PDB file as gemmi writes it, atoms N, CA and C in Angstrom:
CRYST1    1.000    1.000    1.000  90.00  90.00  90.00 P 1                      
ATOM      1  N   MET A   1      16.598  -0.934  34.459  1.00  0.00           N  
ATOM      2  CA  MET A   1      15.633  -1.107  33.815  1.00  0.00           C  
ATOM      3  C   MET A   1      15.970  -2.256  32.679  1.00  0.00           C  
ATOM      4  N   SER A   2      15.023  -2.980  32.560  1.00  0.00           N  
ATOM      5  CA  SER A   2      15.220  -4.274  31.927  1.00  0.00           C  
ATOM      6  C   SER A   2      15.173  -4.134  30.498  1.00  0.00           C  
ATOM      7  N   GLN A   3      15.846  -4.656  29.823  1.00  0.00           N  
ATOM      8  CA  GLN A   3      16.006  -4.543  28.171  1.00  0.00           C  
ATOM      9  C   GLN A   3      15.181  -6.126  27.583  1.00  0.00           C  
ATOM     10  N   LEU A   4      14.511  -5.589  26.474  1.00  0.00           N  
ATOM     11  CA  LEU A   4      13.959  -6.882  25.873  1.00  0.00           C  
ATOM     12  C   LEU A   4      15.299  -7.723  25.036  1.00  0.00           C  
ATOM     13  N   PRO A   5      14.731  -8.926  24.993  1.00  0.00           N  
ATOM     14  CA  PRO A   5      15.871  -9.844  24.429  1.00  0.00           C  
ATOM     15  C   PRO A   5      15.905  -9.332  22.817  1.00  0.00           C  
ATOM     16  N   PRO A   6      16.890  -9.686  22.307  1.00  0.00           N  
ATOM     17  CA  PRO A   6      16.987  -9.174  20.603  1.00  0.00           C  
ATOM     18  C   PRO A   6      15.917 -10.133  19.960  1.00  0.00           C  
ATOM     19  N   SER A   7      15.247  -9.754  19.088  1.00  0.00           N  
ATOM     20  CA  SER A   7      14.191 -10.275  18.164  1.00  0.00           C  
ATOM     21  C   SER A   7      14.890 -11.252  17.235  1.00  0.00           C  
ATOM     22  N   GLU A   8      14.427 -12.563  17.161  1.00  0.00           N  
ATOM     23  CA  GLU A   8      14.972 -13.300  16.511  1.00  0.00           C  
ATOM     24  C   GLU A   8      14.694 -13.721  14.775  1.00  0.00           C  
ATOM     25  N   PRO A   9      15.481 -13.587  13.908  1.00  0.00           N  
ATOM     26  CA  PRO A   9      14.750 -13.380  12.464  1.00  0.00           C  
ATOM     27  C   PRO A   9      13.973 -14.561  11.880  1.00  0.00           C  
ATOM     28  N   PRO A  10      12.991 -14.238  11.472  1.00  0.00           N  
ATOM     29  CA  PRO A  10      12.232 -15.328  11.034  1.00  0.00           C  
ATOM     30  C   PRO A  10      12.891 -16.387  10.293  1.00  0.00           C  
ATOM     31  N   SER A  11      12.421 -17.707  10.713  1.00  0.00           N  
ATOM     32  CA  SER A  11      13.110 -18.823  10.074  1.00  0.00           C  
ATOM     33  C   SER A  11      12.494 -19.005   8.529  1.00  0.00           C  
ATOM     34  N   PRO A  12      13.062 -19.821   7.579  1.00  0.00           N  
ATOM     35  CA  PRO A  12      12.598 -20.152   6.351  1.00  0.00           C  
ATOM     36  C   PRO A  12      11.547 -21.103   6.238  1.00  0.00           C  
ATOM     37  N   GLU A  13      11.497 -21.796   7.359  1.00  0.00           N  
ATOM     38  CA  GLU A  13      10.486 -22.941   7.296  1.00  0.00           C  
ATOM     39  C   GLU A  13       9.259 -22.587   8.030  1.00  0.00           C  
ATOM     40  N   GLY A  14       9.294 -21.517   8.610  1.00  0.00           N  
ATOM     41  CA  GLY A  14       8.065 -20.962   9.351  1.00  0.00           C  
ATOM     42  C   GLY A  14       8.066 -21.434  10.896  1.00  0.00           C  
ATOM     43  N   GLY A  15       7.665 -20.656  11.739  1.00  0.00           N  
ATOM     44  CA  GLY A  15       7.601 -20.889  13.186  1.00  0.00           C  
ATOM     45  C   GLY A  15       6.545 -21.898  13.629  1.00  0.00           C  
ATOM     46  N   GLY A  16       5.631 -21.392  14.084  1.00  0.00           N  
ATOM     47  CA  GLY A  16       4.176 -22.232  14.337  1.00  0.00           C  
ATOM     48  C   GLY A  16       3.184 -22.288  13.445  1.00  0.00           C  
ATOM     49  N   ALA A  17       2.112 -22.856  14.067  1.00  0.00           N  
ATOM     50  CA  ALA A  17       1.026 -23.105  13.153  1.00  0.00           C  
ATOM     51  C   ALA A  17       0.653 -21.876  12.630  1.00  0.00           C  
ATOM     52  N   ALA A  18       0.336 -20.938  13.255  1.00  0.00           N  
ATOM     53  CA  ALA A  18      -0.278 -19.219  12.768  1.00  0.00           C  
ATOM     54  C   ALA A  18       0.706 -18.908  11.801  1.00  0.00           C  
ATOM     55  N   GLU A  19       2.032 -19.080  11.870  1.00  0.00           N  
ATOM     56  CA  GLU A  19       2.758 -18.354  10.754  1.00  0.00           C  
ATOM     57  C   GLU A  19       2.773 -19.127   9.505  1.00  0.00           C  
ATOM     58  N   GLN A  20       2.715 -20.560   9.490  1.00  0.00           N  
ATOM     59  CA  GLN A  20       2.233 -21.641   8.630  1.00  0.00           C  
ATOM     60  C   GLN A  20       1.121 -20.860   7.663  1.00  0.00           C  
ATOM     61  N   ARG A  21       0.073 -20.901   8.506  1.00  0.00           N  
ATOM     62  CA  ARG A  21      -1.356 -20.580   7.875  1.00  0.00           C  
ATOM     63  C   ARG A  21      -1.353 -19.026   7.440  1.00  0.00           C  
ATOM     64  N   LEU A  22      -0.533 -18.282   7.915  1.00  0.00           N  
ATOM     65  CA  LEU A  22      -0.305 -16.654   7.342  1.00  0.00           C  
ATOM     66  C   LEU A  22       0.109 -16.762   5.968  1.00  0.00           C  
ATOM     67  N   LEU A  23       1.479 -17.493   5.860  1.00  0.00           N  
ATOM     68  CA  LEU A  23       2.164 -17.791   4.844  1.00  0.00           C  
ATOM     69  C   LEU A  23       1.297 -18.483   3.630  1.00  0.00           C  
ATOM     70  N   ALA A  24       0.437 -19.276   4.003  1.00  0.00           N  
ATOM     71  CA  ALA A  24      -0.259 -19.976   3.114  1.00  0.00           C  
ATOM     72  C   ALA A  24      -1.325 -19.169   2.691  1.00  0.00           C  
ATOM     73  N   LEU A  25      -2.112 -18.437   3.448  1.00  0.00           N  
ATOM     74  CA  LEU A  25      -2.694 -17.342   2.852  1.00  0.00           C  
ATOM     75  C   LEU A  25      -2.419 -16.091   1.791  1.00  0.00           C  
ATOM     76  N   LEU A  26      -1.241 -15.726   2.469  1.00  0.00           N  
ATOM     77  CA  LEU A  26      -0.111 -14.838   1.591  1.00  0.00           C  
ATOM     78  C   LEU A  26       0.051 -15.451   0.224  1.00  0.00           C  
ATOM     79  N   LEU A  27       0.453 -16.570   0.159  1.00  0.00           N  
ATOM     80  CA  LEU A  27       0.566 -17.207  -1.373  1.00  0.00           C  
ATOM     81  C   LEU A  27      -0.418 -17.304  -1.940  1.00  0.00           C  
ATOM     82  N   LEU A  28      -1.813 -17.455  -1.276  1.00  0.00           N  
ATOM     83  CA  LEU A  28      -3.169 -17.512  -2.226  1.00  0.00           C  
ATOM     84  C   LEU A  28      -3.301 -16.397  -2.868  1.00  0.00           C  
ATOM     85  N   LEU A  29      -2.938 -15.000  -2.121  1.00  0.00           N  
ATOM     86  CA  LEU A  29      -3.121 -13.840  -2.526  1.00  0.00           C  
ATOM     87  C   LEU A  29      -2.131 -13.042  -3.654  1.00  0.00           C  
ATOM     88  N   ARG A  30      -0.644 -13.979  -3.441  1.00  0.00           N  
ATOM     89  CA  ARG A  30       0.165 -13.257  -4.485  1.00  0.00           C  
ATOM     90  C   ARG A  30      -0.384 -13.521  -6.017  1.00  0.00           C  
ATOM     91  N   PRO A  31      -1.047 -14.708  -6.778  1.00  0.00           N  
ATOM     92  CA  PRO A  31      -1.458 -14.180  -7.960  1.00  0.00           C  
ATOM     93  C   PRO A  31      -2.046 -13.131  -8.332  1.00  0.00           C  
ATOM     94  N   VAL A  32      -3.365 -13.061  -7.180  1.00  0.00           N  
ATOM     95  CA  VAL A  32      -3.928 -11.746  -7.459  1.00  0.00           C  
ATOM     96  C   VAL A  32      -3.200 -10.449  -7.693  1.00  0.00           C  
ATOM     97  N   ALA A  33      -2.148 -10.240  -7.023  1.00  0.00           N  
ATOM     98  CA  ALA A  33      -1.589  -8.961  -6.662  1.00  0.00           C  
ATOM     99  C   ALA A  33      -0.817  -8.871  -7.918  1.00  0.00           C  
ATOM    100  N   ASP A  34      -0.091  -9.701  -8.547  1.00  0.00           N  
ATOM    101  CA  ASP A  34       0.529  -9.862  -9.731  1.00  0.00           C  
ATOM    102  C   ASP A  34      -0.144  -9.267 -10.944  1.00  0.00           C  
ATOM    103  N   GLY A  35      -1.100  -9.691 -10.996  1.00  0.00           N  
ATOM    104  CA  GLY A  35      -1.814  -9.364 -12.456  1.00  0.00           C  
ATOM    105  C   GLY A  35      -2.300  -8.025 -12.660  1.00  0.00           C  
ATOM    106  N   GLY A  36      -1.794  -7.081 -11.876  1.00  0.00           N  
ATOM    107  CA  GLY A  36      -2.756  -5.626 -11.869  1.00  0.00           C  
ATOM    108  C   GLY A  36      -2.086  -4.993 -13.410  1.00  0.00           C  
ATOM    109  N   ASP A  37      -3.107  -3.986 -13.740  1.00  0.00           N  
ATOM    110  CA  ASP A  37      -2.784  -3.316 -14.867  1.00  0.00           C  
ATOM    111  C   ASP A  37      -1.987  -1.986 -14.233  1.00  0.00           C  
ATOM    112  N   PRO A  38      -0.930  -1.507 -14.559  1.00  0.00           N  
ATOM    113  CA  PRO A  38      -0.258  -0.599 -14.141  1.00  0.00           C  
ATOM    114  C   PRO A  38      -0.874   0.951 -14.295  1.00  0.00           C  
ATOM    115  N   SER A  39      -1.334   0.883 -15.377  1.00  0.00           N  
ATOM    116  CA  SER A  39      -2.500   2.319 -15.636  1.00  0.00           C  
ATOM    117  C   SER A  39      -3.801   2.244 -14.795  1.00  0.00           C  
ATOM    118  N   LEU A  40      -4.174   1.306 -14.495  1.00  0.00           N  
ATOM    119  CA  LEU A  40      -5.448   1.123 -13.696  1.00  0.00           C  
ATOM    120  C   LEU A  40      -4.850   1.549 -12.016  1.00  0.00           C  
ATOM    121  N   ILE A  41      -3.837   0.867 -11.808  1.00  0.00           N  
ATOM    122  CA  ILE A  41      -3.231   1.139 -10.356  1.00  0.00           C  
ATOM    123  C   ILE A  41      -2.739   2.710 -10.294  1.00  0.00           C  
ATOM    124  N   ALA A  42      -2.307   3.096 -11.243  1.00  0.00           N  
ATOM    125  CA  ALA A  42      -1.766   4.534 -11.094  1.00  0.00           C  
ATOM    126  C   ALA A  42      -3.111   5.349 -11.214  1.00  0.00           C  
ATOM    127  N   SER A  43      -4.306   5.385 -11.851  1.00  0.00           N  
ATOM    128  CA  SER A  43      -5.290   5.975 -11.986  1.00  0.00           C  
ATOM    129  C   SER A  43      -6.104   6.162 -10.422  1.00  0.00           C  
ATOM    130  N   VAL A  44      -6.212   4.812  -9.972  1.00  0.00           N  
ATOM    131  CA  VAL A  44      -6.791   4.396  -8.591  1.00  0.00           C  
ATOM    132  C   VAL A  44      -6.040   5.209  -7.518  1.00  0.00           C  
ATOM    133  N   MET A  45      -4.643   5.134  -7.588  1.00  0.00           N  
ATOM    134  CA  MET A  45      -3.731   5.882  -6.512  1.00  0.00           C  
ATOM    135  C   MET A  45      -3.943   7.302  -6.563  1.00  0.00           C  
ATOM    136  N   ARG A  46      -4.104   7.870  -8.123  1.00  0.00           N  
ATOM    137  CA  ARG A  46      -4.028   9.063  -7.967  1.00  0.00           C  
ATOM    138  C   ARG A  46      -5.640   9.782  -7.480  1.00  0.00           C  
ATOM    139  N   ARG A  47      -6.539   9.019  -7.503  1.00  0.00           N  
ATOM    140  CA  ARG A  47      -7.874   9.467  -7.359  1.00  0.00           C  
ATOM    141  C   ARG A  47      -7.754   9.174  -5.474  1.00  0.00           C  
ATOM    142  N   VAL A  48      -7.281   8.191  -4.935  1.00  0.00           N  
ATOM    143  CA  VAL A  48      -6.999   8.143  -3.498  1.00  0.00           C  
ATOM    144  C   VAL A  48      -6.192   9.370  -2.934  1.00  0.00           C  
ATOM    145  N   ARG A  49      -5.248   9.832  -3.580  1.00  0.00           N  
ATOM    146  CA  ARG A  49      -4.692  10.779  -3.050  1.00  0.00           C  
ATOM    147  C   ARG A  49      -5.393  12.206  -3.075  1.00  0.00           C  
ATOM    148  N   VAL A  50      -6.095  12.318  -4.277  1.00  0.00           N  
ATOM    149  CA  VAL A  50      -6.887  13.422  -4.474  1.00  0.00           C  
ATOM    150  C   VAL A  50      -8.074  13.387  -3.333  1.00  0.00           C  
ATOM    151  N   GLN A  51      -8.948  12.131  -3.013  1.00  0.00           N  
ATOM    152  CA  GLN A  51      -9.984  12.048  -2.006  1.00  0.00           C  
ATOM    153  C   GLN A  51      -9.299  12.325  -0.609  1.00  0.00           C  
ATOM    154  N   ARG A  52      -8.136  11.999  -0.573  1.00  0.00           N  
ATOM    155  CA  ARG A  52      -7.342  12.172   0.816  1.00  0.00           C  
ATOM    156  C   ARG A  52      -7.280  13.467   1.104  1.00  0.00           C  
ATOM    157  N   THR A  53      -6.883  14.362   0.150  1.00  0.00           N  
ATOM    158  CA  THR A  53      -6.357  15.507   0.211  1.00  0.00           C  
ATOM    159  C   THR A  53      -7.876  16.366   0.496  1.00  0.00           C  
ATOM    160  N   LEU A  54      -8.867  16.114  -0.273  1.00  0.00           N  
ATOM    161  CA  LEU A  54     -10.071  16.796  -0.109  1.00  0.00           C  
ATOM    162  C   LEU A  54     -10.747  16.420   1.241  1.00  0.00           C  
ATOM    163  N   ARG A  55     -10.675  15.222   1.878  1.00  0.00           N  
ATOM    164  CA  ARG A  55     -11.199  14.790   3.221  1.00  0.00           C  
ATOM    165  C   ARG A  55     -10.509  15.861   4.543  1.00  0.00           C  
ATOM    166  N   GLU A  56      -9.141  15.940   4.199  1.00  0.00           N  
ATOM    167  CA  GLU A  56      -8.365  16.477   5.243  1.00  0.00           C  
ATOM    168  C   GLU A  56      -8.786  18.196   5.130  1.00  0.00           C  
ATOM    169  N   LEU A  57      -8.962  18.739   3.771  1.00  0.00           N  
ATOM    170  CA  LEU A  57      -9.279  20.144   3.805  1.00  0.00           C  
ATOM    171  C   LEU A  57     -10.718  20.356   4.209  1.00  0.00           C  
ATOM    172  N   LEU A  58     -11.732  19.438   3.916  1.00  0.00           N  
ATOM    173  CA  LEU A  58     -12.946  19.748   4.224  1.00  0.00           C  
ATOM    174  C   LEU A  58     -13.185  19.568   6.037  1.00  0.00           C  
ATOM    175  N   GLY A  59     -12.229  18.810   6.463  1.00  0.00           N  
ATOM    176  CA  GLY A  59     -12.117  18.566   7.760  1.00  0.00           C  
ATOM    177  C   GLY A  59     -11.782  19.764   8.590  1.00  0.00           C  
ATOM    178  N   VAL A  60     -10.875  20.119   8.068  1.00  0.00           N  
ATOM    179  CA  VAL A  60     -10.388  21.560   8.527  1.00  0.00           C  
ATOM    180  C   VAL A  60     -11.327  22.627   8.179  1.00  0.00           C  
ATOM    181  N   LEU A  61     -11.987  22.650   7.069  1.00  0.00           N  
ATOM    182  CA  LEU A  61     -13.115  23.747   7.051  1.00  0.00           C  
ATOM    183  C   LEU A  61     -14.106  23.523   7.815  1.00  0.00           C  
ATOM    184  N   GLY A  62     -14.752  22.237   8.270  1.00  0.00           N  
ATOM    185  CA  GLY A  62     -15.614  21.893   9.062  1.00  0.00           C  
ATOM    186  C   GLY A  62     -15.199  22.406  10.513  1.00  0.00           C  
ATOM    187  N   GLY A  63     -14.181  22.384  10.851  1.00  0.00           N  
ATOM    188  CA  GLY A  63     -13.472  23.023  12.265  1.00  0.00           C  
ATOM    189  C   GLY A  63     -13.375  24.262  12.189  1.00  0.00           C  
ATOM    190  N   LEU A  64     -13.060  24.911  11.336  1.00  0.00           N  
ATOM    191  CA  LEU A  64     -12.871  26.386  11.153  1.00  0.00           C  
ATOM    192  C   LEU A  64     -14.272  26.997  11.182  1.00  0.00           C  
ATOM    193  N   THR A  65     -15.544  26.368  10.292  1.00  0.00           N  
ATOM    194  CA  THR A  65     -16.573  26.919  10.626  1.00  0.00           C  
ATOM    195  C   THR A  65     -17.406  26.804  11.966  1.00  0.00           C  
ATOM    196  N   GLY A  66     -16.985  25.724  12.592  1.00  0.00           N  
ATOM    197  CA  GLY A  66     -17.452  25.345  13.978  1.00  0.00           C  
ATOM    198  C   GLY A  66     -17.001  26.585  14.998  1.00  0.00           C  
ATOM    199  N   ALA A  67     -15.847  26.686  14.670  1.00  0.00           N  
ATOM    200  CA  ALA A  67     -15.122  27.842  15.717  1.00  0.00           C  
ATOM    201  C   ALA A  67     -15.625  29.085  15.356  1.00  0.00           C  
ATOM    202  N   VAL A  68     -15.925  29.498  13.938  1.00  0.00           N  
ATOM    203  CA  VAL A  68     -16.553  30.809  13.629  1.00  0.00           C  
ATOM    204  C   VAL A  68     -18.200  30.735  14.348  1.00  0.00           C  
ATOM    205  N   GLU A  69     -18.904  29.702  14.391  1.00  0.00           N  
ATOM    206  CA  GLU A  69     -20.151  29.745  14.660  1.00  0.00           C  
ATOM    207  C   GLU A  69     -19.819  29.958  16.446  1.00  0.00           C  
ATOM    208  N   ASP A  70     -18.945  29.321  17.161  1.00  0.00           N  
ATOM    209  CA  ASP A  70     -18.722  29.440  18.716  1.00  0.00           C  
ATOM    210  C   ASP A  70     -18.414  31.033  18.779  1.00  0.00           C  
ATOM    211  N   VAL A  71     -17.977  31.724  18.014  1.00  0.00           N  
ATOM    212  CA  VAL A  71     -17.323  33.017  18.292  1.00  0.00           C  
ATOM    213  C   VAL A  71     -18.716  34.010  18.139  1.00  0.00           C  
ATOM    214  N   LEU A  72     -19.508  33.759  16.948  1.00  0.00           N  
ATOM    215  CA  LEU A  72     -20.600  34.541  16.819  1.00  0.00           C  
ATOM    216  C   LEU A  72     -21.465  34.404  17.812  1.00  0.00           C  
ATOM    217  N   ARG A  73     -21.809  32.863  18.093  1.00  0.00           N  
ATOM    218  CA  ARG A  73     -22.670  32.985  19.423  1.00  0.00           C  
ATOM    219  C   ARG A  73     -21.998  33.376  20.633  1.00  0.00           C  
ATOM    220  N   LEU A  74     -20.847  33.520  21.011  1.00  0.00           N  
ATOM    221  CA  LEU A  74     -20.439  34.263  21.956  1.00  0.00           C  
ATOM    222  C   LEU A  74     -20.627  35.382  22.026  1.00  0.00           C  
ATOM    223  N   PHE A  75     -20.489  36.338  21.077  1.00  0.00           N  
ATOM    224  CA  PHE A  75     -20.754  37.670  20.702  1.00  0.00           C  
ATOM    225  C   PHE A  75     -21.995  37.973  20.820  1.00  0.00           C  
ATOM    226  N   ALA A  76     -22.932  36.957  20.468  1.00  0.00           N  
ATOM    227  CA  ALA A  76     -24.463  37.195  20.341  1.00  0.00           C  
ATOM    228  C   ALA A  76     -25.328  36.964  21.739  1.00  0.00           C  
ATOM    229  N   GLY A  77     -24.673  36.345  22.606  1.00  0.00           N  
ATOM    230  CA  GLY A  77     -24.629  35.955  23.893  1.00  0.00           C  
ATOM    231  C   GLY A  77     -25.730  34.836  23.922  1.00  0.00           C  
ATOM    232  N   ARG A  78     -25.647  33.980  22.968  1.00  0.00           N  
ATOM    233  CA  ARG A  78     -26.684  32.716  23.132  1.00  0.00           C  
ATOM    234  C   ARG A  78     -25.717  31.536  23.241  1.00  0.00           C  
ATOM    235  N   PRO A  79     -26.361  30.704  24.180  1.00  0.00           N  
ATOM    236  CA  PRO A  79     -25.533  29.480  24.741  1.00  0.00           C  
ATOM    237  C   PRO A  79     -25.077  28.509  23.525  1.00  0.00           C  
ATOM    238  N   ARG A  80     -24.417  27.934  23.694  1.00  0.00           N  
ATOM    239  CA  ARG A  80     -23.661  26.838  22.637  1.00  0.00           C  
ATOM    240  C   ARG A  80     -24.575  25.913  22.666  1.00  0.00           C  
ATOM    241  N   ARG A  81     -24.890  25.190  21.547  1.00  0.00           N  
ATOM    242  CA  ARG A  81     -25.750  24.044  21.503  1.00  0.00           C  
ATOM    243  C   ARG A  81     -25.039  22.640  21.376  1.00  0.00           C  
ATOM    244  N   GLU A  82     -25.412  21.719  21.785  1.00  0.00           N  
ATOM    245  CA  GLU A  82     -24.980  20.445  21.992  1.00  0.00           C  
ATOM    246  C   GLU A  82     -24.690  19.878  20.602  1.00  0.00           C  
ATOM    247  N   ARG A  83     -23.546  19.215  20.316  1.00  0.00           N  
ATOM    248  CA  ARG A  83     -23.263  18.715  19.067  1.00  0.00           C  
ATOM    249  C   ARG A  83     -23.292  17.245  19.293  1.00  0.00           C  
ATOM    250  N   PRO A  84     -24.065  16.641  18.421  1.00  0.00           N  
ATOM    251  CA  PRO A  84     -23.749  14.938  18.480  1.00  0.00           C  
ATOM    252  C   PRO A  84     -22.675  14.327  18.324  1.00  0.00           C  
TER     253      PRO A  84                                                      
END                                                                             
């Protein structure tokens, strides 16, 4: 089995034109990221975590509801309908 060559650490000067362009764009974004209000960031992250948890719970609830529907249709002898 062939092994991959070890990756080279990025040079401080930047490699190619694409890397230099990426660094220039990231430097443009740096002042925007530095000026954030810590309380606003904490509030947004708290809401994101709550919404993510709710989304996961609703997904599980939807799957469970679909399974219960399938079982009820099986016992009732009705064919399963196609879902979009």
